[in-house]
Steps between C-alpha positions, in 0.01 A plus 500: 500500500845347453687319778733790581214744542312250714800456731543876523135536600542231766805681636308829515218333692750329729680825584165668571398206723193450281580162344252219553626161625464362146706789357765445767523132405534593135774753572706262709455219251672732255776576749558128552516411131694807377773552758724741310625712790298801393200369692701504822584866448141590419372313804746683725394834351136412559563421865686827546205691358255350748701420817217589739279224359747253647481633855283221634587144414663198651862419570547239227379721216712796605810283539435374149468848357799645679724199465444398140333779308641835608880506484694703758531868411638795688155638573259227592133467581478310827145365495305441819462138609267302724193709409149435620307588184438250217741523206376672185507364146842653436649311795349173382646574159842557652478169682399325178794657321742376762356147492501476122860612472646308792317168541752316281814664639722289725534610862813692586770298668624802694386515859551817701652456842253506785478815707352556841133590498440839660137566585340837427435750777190478715303687766698571813640782711660586833316738732710696749296633791565817694691313774738349242351152508439334165228279356534285187167539324541216248361228723242686708132410467196727516424685820645757740878462521583797728361808669679832513410844618200608298463193279453127468712313247311239299585253226226468238559252216868570466471875560592702809237747620491760776174551683497826698359392833571780739606859551856607432679620812859617525754453224403320180596136466665388174529160332712400202412235244791361299490261206827313437599397151257239370206632704213746454212594728180702536410735782196700609606809692297636796311744274400226253766584241612187312870438435667237281867459590733354237805284573799654681292792627387654829235732637501679838165621632321592825262252659242781503508827306465839661198721443692743279715292268583153373866434428700187408853432371597249230804348338495268200167482320140535614158558351245707696123532485448789739176548689356844428503743794536870402549598862807276535739500203695179441878539468750240379865573577745327267856440625516854643522618138140555401153560640175403333193685624151370420141518620360183346654327202680195360869515413821299485840592643823333383797606710742210489852614575647305208273672248611824337186698583216524747170481314154596619223391265142622544219262409209721606437807714766765545832513683761765563859374492766705676872432500729602784826439310531848354720735699237773507268630764187387317482142377426429135148369450277363226132409505408186310188413307385140442738317269793729576825404665740715702863408455752600768841482338832457676568875492173580669318622192137397462335462161168359380449209265157591370406159365623243750451131420260420783482131411876471530518702822234287670605165352665390826182571697299300247731199519693562178839592363461758222815524290381753239787730401701383801874445486652169605640664814157630601351156451775328697458739792134397516599134497756559776235643731226249421705178492757609760794441269821681409559595138852565368623565147786292366620752240286811499125530459359354175292754309180300497154647548194281552133579470178350634374358829537185704349399831715539811376160617742291291812335646825671406629213287187510282541872443872462427434220253269730306755783511768265371288415197483872432875546496581579866785268597588431862661267749337429836696425816253454784339838552756677283400561140788581266396673178727414207566699185 
């Protein structure tokens, strides 16, 4: 076998993530000794063919790959950082490639100006009781924090829970949980239904449900795991524009005012989504199956996306940003809510689309530094982020 065929075989094994450590060493020895520019292109193409292999590795390796191997392009793979799983052979190979090609290069004399560190969002919410009094839940420890008609309010490991403790008499009592920008929180409703509330969101609910129905109202974004009870349907009212009726199921609702559409995405079970925006006697309605998404458009028309990206929809709940097929504006709106910042555009919105995932636990300046390497230019003034063309 001649040298060219041998290198081609090594590349094929590398792309398939089947190369042994010895074969990886041999391949990158070739890259080091024959640096003709073509190898850089082939390496980039190999990474693009297997981007998911790079999902779990450490900060240094990813910075190396993004900063020195993959040049900025208009559509970019934004690879997840700070993973928990050990890096695979392909990641070790990428690190070796970076070291071999950069160990003798002088350090850059350019130093970027320091910017204020903005921490990521965290658990926290404000609870407004029926009498109008408010409780900041961020700093409360475990235990009973209040008692209201028909329920005790308890904190359990950073989650608010309602324990029905008595009979309901008279009018129903309602509470409202609100998450400011930069906060998220979990809640167990009186019937046992679990709710995850994203940043800049709110949910209004009774302290104890009636015997016939269970009804709550939401704004912003929330994920529900509804306790099954055929005798008492569960209803979610969304901004007085939509109703979601379920018996027992898991689903996500995104109803931020700044987004173009209200989306209801079903994970499992079955839900019926009705819109009240149509000027007709009977509201439009669709019934979703798992994996489907109802889209309420600005004109009140509801359609179904039959193959919703569940991983992307639930990324926020799972502690991630998922940028697959997202526009720069969509991404920046997520950053505004999570980091409590303001994003403005200096001269229009750059047509940049990113792909991939990153944890929501990173400080803003770390995330911005990675975006900058991928061609997103900006200027930061306190909590204002100015996107440049």
